[in-house]
C-alpha positions as CSV (number, residue, x, y, z in Angstrom):
1,X,87.8,72.4,109.4
2,X,87.9,74.8,106.6
3,X,90.1,75.7,103.6
4,X,89.5,79.3,102.5
5,X,91.6,80.8,99.7
6,X,95.2,81.8,100.6
7,X,94.4,85.5,100.6
8,X,91.4,85.0,102.8
9,X,93.3,82.7,105.1
10,X,96.0,85.3,105.5
11,X,93.6,88.1,106.3
12,X,91.6,85.9,108.7
13,X,94.7,84.8,110.5
14,X,95.8,88.4,111.1
15,X,92.4,89.5,112.3
16,X,91.7,86.3,114.3
17,X,94.9,86.4,116.2
18,X,94.2,90.0,117.2
19,X,90.6,89.5,118.3
20,X,91.3,88.4,121.8
21,X,93.6,91.3,122.3
22,X,91.3,93.7,120.5
23,X,88.3,92.8,122.7
24,X,90.4,93.8,125.8
25,X,91.9,97.0,124.3
26,X,88.9,99.2,125.0
27,X,89.1,102.6,123.4
28,X,92.2,104.0,125.1
29,X,94.1,106.4,122.9
30,X,97.8,105.5,122.6
31,X,100.3,108.0,123.9
32,X,102.2,108.1,120.6
33,X,102.3,106.8,117.0
34,X,105.2,104.6,118.1
35,X,102.9,102.6,120.4
36,X,100.6,102.0,117.4
37,X,103.5,100.6,115.5
38,X,104.5,98.4,118.5
39,X,100.9,97.0,118.7
40,X,100.9,96.2,115.0
41,X,104.2,94.4,115.4
42,X,102.8,92.4,118.4
43,X,99.8,91.4,116.3
44,X,101.9,90.5,113.4
45,X,104.2,88.3,115.5
46,X,101.1,86.2,116.5
47,X,100.1,85.3,112.9
48,X,102.1,82.0,112.8
49,X,100.3,80.6,115.8
50,X,97.0,80.5,114.0
51,X,98.2,78.9,110.8
52,X,96.4,75.5,111.2
53,X,93.3,76.5,113.1
54,X,92.0,79.6,111.3
55,X,89.6,77.7,109.1
56,X,87.7,76.2,112.1
57,X,85.1,79.0,112.2
58,X,81.9,80.1,110.7
59,X,81.5,82.4,107.7
60,X,79.6,84.9,110.0
61,X,82.6,85.0,112.4
62,X,85.0,85.5,109.6
63,X,83.0,88.5,108.4
64,X,82.7,89.8,111.9
65,X,86.5,89.6,112.3
66,X,87.1,91.3,109.0
67,X,84.8,94.1,110.1
68,X,86.5,94.3,113.4
69,X,89.9,94.4,111.7
70,X,88.7,97.2,109.5
71,X,87.3,99.2,112.4
72,X,90.6,98.7,114.3
73,X,92.5,100.1,111.3
74,X,90.2,103.1,111.2
75,X,90.5,103.6,114.9
76,X,94.3,103.3,114.8
77,X,94.4,105.8,111.9
78,X,92.2,108.3,113.7
79,X,94.2,107.9,116.9
80,X,97.5,108.4,115.0
81,X,96.1,111.5,113.2
82,X,94.8,113.0,116.5
83,X,98.1,112.2,118.3
84,X,100.1,113.8,115.5
85,X,97.9,116.9,115.7
86,X,98.2,117.0,119.5
87,X,102.0,116.8,119.2
88,X,101.9,119.8,116.7
89,X,99.7,121.7,119.1
90,X,102.1,121.1,121.9
91,X,105.0,122.3,119.8
92,X,103.0,125.3,118.6
93,X,102.2,126.3,122.2
94,X,105.8,125.9,123.2
95,X,106.8,128.1,120.2
96,X,104.1,130.7,121.2
97,X,105.5,130.8,124.7
98,X,109.0,131.2,123.4
99,X,108.0,134.0,121.1
100,X,106.1,135.7,123.9
101,X,109.2,135.7,126.0
102,X,111.2,137.0,123.1
103,X,108.7,139.7,122.4
104,X,108.8,140.8,126.0
105,X,112.6,141.0,125.8
106,X,112.4,142.9,122.5
107,X,109.8,145.3,124.0
108,X,112.0,145.9,127.0
109,X,114.9,146.6,124.7
110,X,112.7,149.0,122.7
111,X,111.6,150.8,125.8
112,X,115.2,151.2,126.9
113,X,116.2,152.5,123.5
114,X,113.2,154.9,123.5
115,X,114.2,156.2,126.9
116,X,117.8,156.6,125.7
117,X,116.6,158.6,122.7
118,X,114.4,160.8,124.8
119,X,117.3,161.4,127.2
120,X,119.6,162.3,124.4
121,X,117.1,164.7,122.9
122,X,116.7,166.4,126.3
123,X,120.5,166.6,126.7
124,X,120.9,168.1,123.2
125,X,118.1,170.6,123.9
126,X,119.8,171.6,127.2
127,X,123.1,172.0,125.4
128,X,121.5,174.0,122.7
129,X,120.1,176.3,125.4
130,X,123.5,176.7,127.0
131,X,125.2,177.5,123.7
132,X,122.4,180.0,122.9
133,X,122.9,181.8,126.2
134,X,126.7,182.0,125.5
135,X,126.1,183.3,122.0
136,X,123.7,186.0,123.2
137,X,126.3,187.1,125.8
138,X,129.0,187.2,123.2
139,X,126.9,189.2,120.9
140,X,126.0,191.6,123.7
141,X,129.6,191.9,124.9
142,X,131.7,191.7,121.7
143,X,132.0,194.3,119.0
144,X,134.7,195.5,116.6
145,X,136.5,197.6,119.3
146,X,136.5,194.7,121.8
147,X,140.0,193.8,121.2
148,X,141.2,197.4,121.4
149,X,139.2,197.9,124.6
150,X,141.1,195.0,126.2
151,X,144.4,196.7,125.3
152,X,143.7,200.3,126.1
153,X,141.7,199.7,129.3
154,X,143.4,201.4,132.2
155,X,145.3,199.3,134.6
156,X,148.6,197.7,135.1
157,X,150.3,195.2,132.9
158,X,149.3,192.4,135.2
159,X,145.7,193.5,134.8
160,X,146.0,193.4,131.0
161,X,147.3,189.9,131.1
162,X,144.4,188.8,133.3
163,X,141.9,190.4,130.9
164,X,143.6,188.6,128.0
165,X,143.5,185.3,129.8
166,X,139.8,185.7,130.7
167,X,139.0,186.4,127.0
168,X,140.9,183.3,126.0
169,X,139.1,181.1,128.6
170,X,135.8,182.4,127.4
171,X,136.5,181.3,123.8
172,X,137.8,177.9,124.9
173,X,134.6,177.4,127.0
174,X,132.5,178.1,123.9
175,X,134.4,175.5,121.9
176,X,134.0,172.9,124.6
177,X,130.3,173.4,124.7
178,X,130.1,172.9,120.9
179,X,132.2,169.7,121.3
180,X,129.8,168.5,124.0
181,X,126.9,169.2,121.6
182,X,128.5,167.2,118.9
183,X,129.1,164.3,121.2
184,X,125.5,164.3,122.4
185,X,124.3,164.4,118.8
186,X,126.3,161.3,118.0
187,X,125.0,159.5,121.1
188,X,121.5,160.4,120.0
189,X,122.0,159.0,116.5
190,X,123.2,155.7,118.1
191,X,120.2,155.6,120.4
192,X,117.9,156.3,117.5
193,X,119.4,153.5,115.4
194,X,119.0,151.1,118.4
195,X,115.4,152.2,118.7
196,X,114.8,151.5,115.0
197,X,116.3,148.1,115.3
198,X,114.3,147.3,118.5
199,X,111.1,148.5,116.8
200,X,111.8,146.2,113.8
201,X,112.5,143.3,116.1
202,X,109.3,143.9,118.0
203,X,107.3,144.0,114.8
204,X,108.9,140.8,113.5
205,X,108.3,139.0,116.9
206,X,104.7,140.1,116.8
207,X,104.2,138.9,113.2
208,X,105.8,135.5,114.1
209,X,103.6,135.2,117.2
210,X,100.5,136.1,115.1
211,X,101.4,133.4,112.6
212,X,101.8,130.8,115.4
213,X,98.4,131.8,116.7
214,X,96.9,131.3,113.2
215,X,98.6,127.9,113.0
216,X,97.5,127.0,116.5
217,X,93.9,127.9,115.6
218,X,94.1,125.8,112.5
219,X,95.5,122.8,114.4
220,X,92.9,123.1,117.1
221,X,90.2,123.1,114.5
222,X,91.7,120.0,113.0
223,X,92.0,118.5,116.4
224,X,88.2,119.0,117.0
225,X,87.5,117.4,113.7
226,X,89.8,114.5,114.4
227,X,88.3,114.0,117.9
228,X,84.9,113.7,116.2
229,X,86.2,111.2,113.8
230,X,87.9,109.3,116.6
231,X,84.7,109.2,118.6
232,X,82.9,107.8,115.5
233,X,85.7,105.2,115.1
234,X,85.5,104.3,118.7
235,X,81.7,103.8,118.4
236,X,82.2,101.7,115.2
237,X,85.0,99.7,116.9
238,X,82.8,99.0,120.0
239,X,80.0,97.9,117.7
240,X,82.4,95.6,115.8
241,X,83.7,94.2,119.1
242,X,80.2,93.5,120.3
243,X,79.3,91.8,117.0
244,X,82.5,89.8,117.1
245,X,81.9,88.7,120.7
246,X,78.4,87.6,119.7
247,X,79.8,85.6,116.8
248,X,82.5,84.1,119.1
249,X,79.7,82.9,121.4
250,X,77.8,81.5,118.5
251,X,80.9,79.9,117.1
252,X,81.7,78.3,120.5
253,X,78.2,77.0,120.8
254,X,78.5,75.6,117.2
255,X,81.7,73.8,118.1
256,X,80.1,72.4,121.2
257,X,77.3,71.0,119.0
258,X,79.8,69.7,116.6
259,X,81.7,68.0,119.4
260,X,78.5,66.4,120.6
261,X,77.8,65.2,117.1
262,X,81.3,63.7,116.9
263,X,80.9,61.9,120.2
264,X,77.5,60.5,119.0
265,X,79.1,59.3,115.8
266,X,82.0,57.8,117.6
267,X,79.7,55.9,119.9
268,X,77.5,54.7,117.0
269,X,80.5,53.5,115.1
270,X,82.0,51.8,118.1
271,X,78.7,50.1,118.9
272,X,78.3,49.0,115.3
273,X,81.8,47.7,115.2
274,X,81.3,45.9,118.5
275,X,78.1,44.4,117.2
276,X,79.7,43.4,114.0
277,X,82.6,41.9,115.9
278,X,80.3,39.9,118.1
279,X,78.2,38.8,115.0
280,X,81.4,37.7,113.3
281,X,82.5,35.8,116.4
282,X,79.1,34.2,116.7
283,X,79.2,33.3,113.0
284,X,82.7,32.0,113.3
285,X,81.6,29.9,116.3
286,X,78.6,28.6,114.4
287,X,80.7,27.8,111.4
288,X,83.2,26.0,113.7
289,X,80.4,23.9,115.2
290,X,79.0,23.2,111.8
291,X,82.3,22.1,110.5
292,X,82.8,19.9,113.6
293,X,79.4,18.4,113.2
294,X,79.9,17.8,109.5
295,X,83.3,16.3,110.2
296,X,81.9,14.0,112.9
297,X,79.1,12.9,110.6
298,X,81.5,12.3,107.7
299,X,83.8,10.3,110.0
300,X,81.0,8.0,111.1
301,X,79.5,7.5,107.7
302,X,82.7,7.1,105.7
303,X,84.9,4.1,105.6
304,X,87.4,5.3,103.0
305,X,90.3,7.3,104.6
306,X,91.7,8.6,101.3
307,X,88.4,10.2,100.3
308,X,88.2,12.0,103.6
309,X,91.7,13.3,103.4
310,X,91.0,14.6,99.9
311,X,87.9,16.5,101.2
312,X,89.9,18.0,104.1
313,X,92.6,19.2,101.8
314,X,90.1,20.8,99.5
315,X,88.5,22.6,102.5
316,X,91.9,23.9,103.6
317,X,92.7,25.3,100.1
318,X,89.3,27.1,100.0
319,X,89.9,28.8,103.3
320,X,93.4,29.8,102.3
321,X,92.2,31.2,99.0
322,X,89.5,33.3,100.9
323,X,92.1,34.6,103.3
324,X,94.4,35.5,100.5
325,X,91.7,37.4,98.8
326,X,90.8,39.3,102.0
327,X,94.4,40.2,102.7
328,X,94.8,41.4,99.1
329,X,91.9,43.9,99.6
330,X,93.1,45.1,103.0
331,X,96.7,45.5,101.8
332,X,95.5,48.1,99.3
333,X,94.6,50.5,102.1
334,X,92.9,53.8,101.6
335,X,93.4,55.9,98.5
336,X,93.2,59.7,98.6
337,X,89.5,60.9,98.2
338,X,90.7,63.7,96.0
339,X,93.8,62.6,94.1
340,X,96.4,65.3,93.8
341,X,94.6,67.7,96.2
342,X,96.8,69.4,98.8
343,X,96.3,68.9,102.5
344,X,95.4,72.4,103.8
345,X,94.8,71.6,107.5
346,X,96.0,68.4,109.2
347,X,94.5,66.3,111.9
348,X,95.4,67.2,115.5
349,X,94.9,69.3,118.7
350,X,95.4,73.0,118.6
351,X,94.2,76.2,120.3
352,X,91.5,78.0,118.3
353,X,92.9,81.5,117.7
354,X,89.5,83.1,118.1
355,X,87.7,81.3,120.9
356,X,90.9,80.2,122.7
357,X,89.5,76.7,123.0
358,X,92.0,73.8,122.9
359,X,90.3,71.4,120.6
360,X,90.7,68.6,118.1
361,X,90.6,69.2,114.4
362,X,89.2,65.7,113.8
363,X,90.1,65.1,110.2
364,X,92.3,66.1,107.3
365,X,91.3,69.0,105.0
366,X,91.8,68.6,101.3
367,X,91.8,71.9,99.4
368,X,89.7,71.8,96.3
369,X,87.1,74.1,94.6
370,X,83.4,73.5,95.1
371,X,82.1,70.8,92.7
372,X,85.3,68.8,92.6
373,X,84.5,65.0,92.6
374,X,85.1,63.1,95.8
375,X,86.0,59.4,95.5
376,X,85.6,56.5,97.8
377,X,88.8,55.8,99.7
378,X,88.2,52.1,99.5
379,X,85.4,49.7,98.6
380,X,82.5,49.5,101.0
381,X,78.9,50.2,101.8
382,X,77.3,53.6,102.2
383,X,75.8,53.5,105.7
384,X,74.6,57.1,106.3
385,X,74.3,60.4,104.6
386,X,72.7,63.5,106.3
387,X,73.1,67.2,107.0
388,X,74.6,68.5,110.3
389,X,75.0,72.1,111.2
390,X,78.7,71.6,111.9
391,X,79.8,69.1,109.4
392,X,77.4,70.1,106.7
393,X,76.4,67.3,104.2
394,X,78.0,64.1,105.5
395,X,78.5,60.7,104.0
396,X,79.8,57.5,105.7
397,X,81.2,54.4,104.1
398,X,81.8,51.1,106.1
399,X,84.7,49.4,104.5
400,X,84.6,46.3,106.7
401,X,88.0,44.9,107.5
402,X,91.1,46.5,106.0
403,X,94.3,44.8,107.1
404,X,92.4,43.1,109.8
405,X,91.0,46.3,111.2
406,X,87.4,47.4,110.7
407,X,87.5,50.8,108.9
408,X,84.9,53.5,108.4
409,X,85.4,56.8,106.5
410,X,83.4,60.0,106.5
411,X,83.2,62.8,103.9
412,X,82.0,66.2,105.1
413,X,80.9,69.6,103.8
414,X,79.7,68.1,100.5
415,X,77.7,70.2,98.1
416,X,75.8,67.2,96.9
417,X,75.8,63.3,96.9
418,X,76.4,60.9,94.1
419,X,75.4,57.7,95.9
420,X,72.6,56.5,98.2
421,X,72.5,54.9,101.6
422,X,72.9,51.1,101.3
423,X,74.7,51.3,98.0
424,X,77.9,49.4,97.6
425,X,80.8,51.4,96.1
426,X,84.2,50.6,94.7
427,X,87.5,52.2,95.5
428,X,87.8,55.4,93.4
429,X,84.1,55.6,92.6
430,X,82.7,59.2,92.8
431,X,80.4,59.4,95.8
432,X,79.8,63.2,96.1
433,X,81.2,66.7,95.4
434,X,83.2,69.2,97.3
435,X,81.2,72.0,99.0
436,X,81.3,74.5,101.9
437,X,78.1,73.4,103.8
438,X,77.9,73.5,107.6
439,X,80.6,74.9,109.8
440,X,83.0,76.1,107.0
441,X,84.4,79.3,105.5
442,X,85.4,77.9,102.1
443,X,85.2,75.0,99.8
444,X,87.1,71.9,100.9
445,X,86.7,68.2,102.0
446,X,87.0,67.4,105.6
447,X,87.9,63.7,105.6
448,X,87.6,61.5,108.7
449,X,88.7,57.8,109.5
450,X,87.7,55.3,112.3
451,X,89.7,52.1,112.9
452,X,88.1,49.5,115.2
453,X,85.6,52.2,116.4
454,X,88.4,54.7,117.3
455,X,88.9,58.0,115.4
456,X,92.5,58.1,113.9
457,X,94.6,60.5,111.9
458,X,93.8,59.9,108.3
459,X,97.4,60.6,107.3
460,X,98.5,57.4,109.1
461,X,96.2,55.2,106.9
462,X,96.1,57.0,103.5
């Protein structure tokens, strides 16, 4: 029954369609940001279903829904931030575990390289010892006359050859020991290089692991802060939900009162129309009897047939003229109460997007700013004007018979009146001004029509 501004209607539609879902969502944290996007899409897809009924609520409910919408947005933001941080913490922990494994492997490689270096150093030390012993023996055994001693030593030629061979073998053995020493030295250098590389790798792995720990600590601190914000958002959302539920209950009660008011008015109009119909029938019957009595009296008293015929003809013409005049008025129908104003919410049944009640929007809403003049849809008599919690300031006009049908119109949510009860008004005359009194969220006129005591869609008679 309301006509808020387009921006307010859009915001209210979005919030209202989500209220029933939101009240059942509780405070569960979504598993991922994708689920938040899915929920937003689901709410957005429901917007069109509330297009016609969003105005049928109180300003307090609209405010409560706006607050709930805001709290839902804050809650979703807090949930998304916390979820993103939790995802990063999970990734950081996985990276920390990976680096720990890599560090263990690097440490094992370093230990192996260290052992290889130690073994190489021991082998070289042993080789140095062997070569030293050989050198000492040679120093002790060899001198400038060594070669001559080999030649002049007594013995056979075969013995000389043997001594020469032994001397040669000794020299070759010394050379082999030196070659072995060089080989061990080269192996040691390779092992030392491997140890240096393993040491650098361990240091790099430890630095990376330390950085991950720092990052993890930062993320966990952020997580604690975001959890606190989420708890606050949950509390705010629960408070907003409770407030919205309370307003839904009030709104439902207000609509029940409005429905009771409508039923009472329907009954009153139907009773008044029935009484008027019976009064008209009684008057018609009295007129008929009066005419018959007059005709009988005239027939008895008169002796001139031509005069009587002339009188009957005149009576017939008078009746025809009266009917023509009545038909002319009724054929004009009802004019728009606010010429040029758009219809913002039509008459008809719909499901209220907030309360979920399947109910009747019992009039046609004309969108206009507060203070806009409202005009009588047709000539008639002002029968009632009063305030109702649902309809606000109301005004009723009884138009009598329009097109052979008794017609009553009602103008609701007025800011003020321009006519009084009992006053006769003409079609197009200003009778009041647009307002937002009663069960309304914005300035508009809620226009209602009854035909023969039955409420009808104003669009069918305007």
